[in-house]
Each structure stands twice: as C-alpha cells, then as structure tokens.
C-alpha positions in Angstrom: 0.0 0.0 0.0 1.4 3.4 -1.0 0.7 6.5 0.9 0.2 9.7 -1.0 1.4 13.0 0.5 -0.6 15.6 -1.3 0.0 19.2 -0.4 -3.5 20.8 -0.3 -2.0 24.3 -0.7 -0.7 23.3 -4.2 -4.1 21.9 -5.3 -5.2 23.2 -8.7 -7.6 26.2 -8.4 -11.0 26.0 -10.0 -11.3 29.8 -9.8 -8.7 32.5 -9.1 -9.2 36.2 -9.3 -7.2 39.3 -8.3 -9.5 42.2 -7.5 -8.1 45.7 -7.7 -9.7 49.1 -7.5 -10.1 51.0 -10.7 -8.2 54.2 -11.2 -9.1 56.3 -14.2 -6.0 58.4 -14.1 -2.6 56.8 -14.9 0.8 58.0 -13.9 1.2 60.1 -17.0 -2.3 61.6 -16.4 -1.4 62.3 -12.8 1.7 64.3 -13.9 -0.2 66.2 -16.6 -3.0 67.2 -14.2 -0.4 68.3 -11.5 1.6 70.3 -14.1 -1.5 72.0 -15.5 -2.9 72.8 -12.1 0.5 73.9 -10.8 1.0 76.2 -13.8 -2.4 77.8 -13.3 -2.0 78.2 -9.6 1.5 79.7 -10.1 0.3 82.1 -12.8 -2.7 83.4 -10.9 -1.0 83.2 -7.5 1.9 85.2 -8.9 -0.5 87.8 -10.3 -2.2 88.2 -6.9 1.2 88.4 -5.2 2.4 91.1 -7.5 -0.8 93.2 -7.2 -0.5 93.1 -3.4 -3.2 90.5 -2.6 -0.6 88.0 -1.2 -3.2 86.0 0.9 -4.9 85.0 -2.4 -1.6 83.8 -3.8 -1.0 81.8 -0.6 -4.4 80.1 -1.0 -3.6 79.1 -4.6 -0.6 77.3 -3.1 -2.7 75.6 -0.5 -5.2 74.5 -3.3 -2.4 73.0 -5.2 -1.0 71.2 -2.1 -4.5 69.9 -1.3 -4.9 68.5 -4.9 -1.5 66.8 -4.7 -2.3 65.2 -1.3 -5.8 64.0 -2.5 -4.4 62.4 -5.7 -1.5 60.7 -3.7 -4.0 59.3 -1.2 -6.2 58.1 -4.0 -3.3 56.3 -5.6 -2.2 54.8 -2.3 -5.7 53.4 -1.7 -5.5 51.9 -5.2 -2.7 49.6 -4.0 -5.3 47.6 -2.0 -6.2 44.3 -3.6 -8.0 41.0 -2.9 -7.0 37.5 -4.1 -9.9 35.1 -4.3 -9.0 31.4 -4.9 -11.4 28.4 -5.0 -10.1 24.8 -5.0 -12.0 21.6 -4.3 -11.1 21.8 -0.6 -10.5 25.4 0.2 -11.9 28.9 -0.5 -9.3 31.6 0.3 -9.9 35.3 0.3 -6.6 37.2 0.9 -7.0 41.0 1.5 -4.0 43.2 1.0 -4.1 46.7 2.5 -2.4 49.7 0.8 0.4 49.4 3.4 1.0 45.7 2.3 -0.6 44.0 5.3 -2.4 40.8 4.4 -5.4 39.2 6.1 -6.5 35.8 4.9 -10.0 34.3 5.3 -10.4 30.6 4.7 -13.6 28.7 4.2 -14.6 25.2 3.3 -16.3 25.6 -0.1 -19.0 23.1 0.7 -20.1 25.1 3.7 -19.5 28.6 2.2 -22.4 30.7 1.0 -22.0 33.6 -1.4 -24.4 36.4 -0.5 -25.2 39.5 -2.7 -27.2 42.5 -1.8 -28.9 44.3 -4.7 -30.5 47.6 -5.2 -33.1 48.0 -8.0 -31.4 51.1 -9.5 -27.7 50.5 -8.7 -27.4 46.7 -9.0 -25.1 44.9 -6.6 -24.3 47.0 -3.6 -22.3 44.4 -1.5 -21.0 40.9 -1.8 -19.8 38.7 1.1 -19.0 35.1 1.9 -20.4 33.4 5.0 -19.7 30.0 6.5 -18.8 28.2 9.7 -20.0 31.2 11.7 -17.8 33.7 10.0 -18.2 36.1 7.1 -16.1 38.6 5.1 -17.0 41.1 2.4 -15.5 40.7 -1.1 -14.8 43.3 -3.8 -16.2 46.3 -1.9 -14.1 48.6 -4.0 -15.3 47.3 -7.4 -17.5 49.2 -9.8 -21.1 47.9 -10.5 -20.1 46.2 -13.8 -17.1 44.4 -12.2 -19.2 43.3 -9.3 -21.8 41.7 -11.7 -19.1 39.8 -13.6 -17.3 38.7 -10.5 -20.5 37.6 -8.8 -21.4 35.5 -11.9 -18.0 33.9 -12.2 -17.6 33.3 -8.4 -21.0 31.8 -8.0 -20.3 29.5 -11.0 -17.0 28.4 -9.4 -18.7 27.5 -6.1 -21.4 25.6 -7.9 -18.7 23.7 -9.9 -16.8 22.7 -6.7 -20.0 21.6 -4.9 -21.1 19.4 -7.9 -17.8 17.5 -7.8 -18.3 15.5 -4.6 
C-alpha cells in the first residue's frame, strides 16, 4: 500500500481572481494634471502676489497642495487588492491593505455561501462570503459592472466545486 502525501495548498484552483480598485488616471495623467494645475496656480498666485493680494496667492498654493495630497491618497488606496481562490477543498480570500498587510480568510467551499445585496437602480451594492459562523466582504471597491461579472463567475465556481463531490 502506497501512501500519498498531497499538499493541499498546491491543489489546482477551480477559480482564481485578483480584484483591484479602478483608477481612471494613470501615472502620465497624474503628472499632466499636476503640471497644468501647478502652472495655473503659479500664474494666478503670482499675479495676486504682484498686485499686493498676497493672501490669495497663498491660498492658490494651498489649493495645489490639497490637490496633490488628494491624488496621492487616491493612488495609495489603489494599491489595495484581494485575491480570491477556490479549490475543491478550500476557499481563500486574501486581502492586502495599501500598506501591504495581508489578512486571509479561509472557508470550506462546501459550507460557504456567497451572498449578494442588490438595489433596483444600482445593481449589486455588496458581496460577502459566509460559512462556519464567520463572514467577510468581497470586492467592496469594485464598480457595478465588475461586481456583476465577478459575482457570476464566483457563483459558478462555487457551484462547480459543490457538484464534484
């Protein structure tokens, strides 16, 4: 009799997805927006400084600084991601924060339930996985179209795993 040592962590995935937030402005666009806004703030700020209304020029500088900080924070939050993997014996949802910290949620795919909340006008508003007395949300940062396509594919993967008993 031969004993088989199968590593379950290397089992072939039935479904694997990496979910990332959408950012409409790329790095080049980021630079273009900052350069244009910087030039405008410098031009008008300089005008008001020359005419003696120095507080207005100061506020143009604050406006530019505020825009820079807001765009940087948006890009930082864009580094968050989720990795969803379904195998015959495991459902894993790994959440990565913008700082790089990772939290992993594991479920037995036979006990896991995929829940979706819908709104008539907006479509899917939230998605989460429950099972074994625990739950976690999935894809909270996705846009409505991506939520629909993910929900369809993920639901199909869970159904496939549950059929292969």
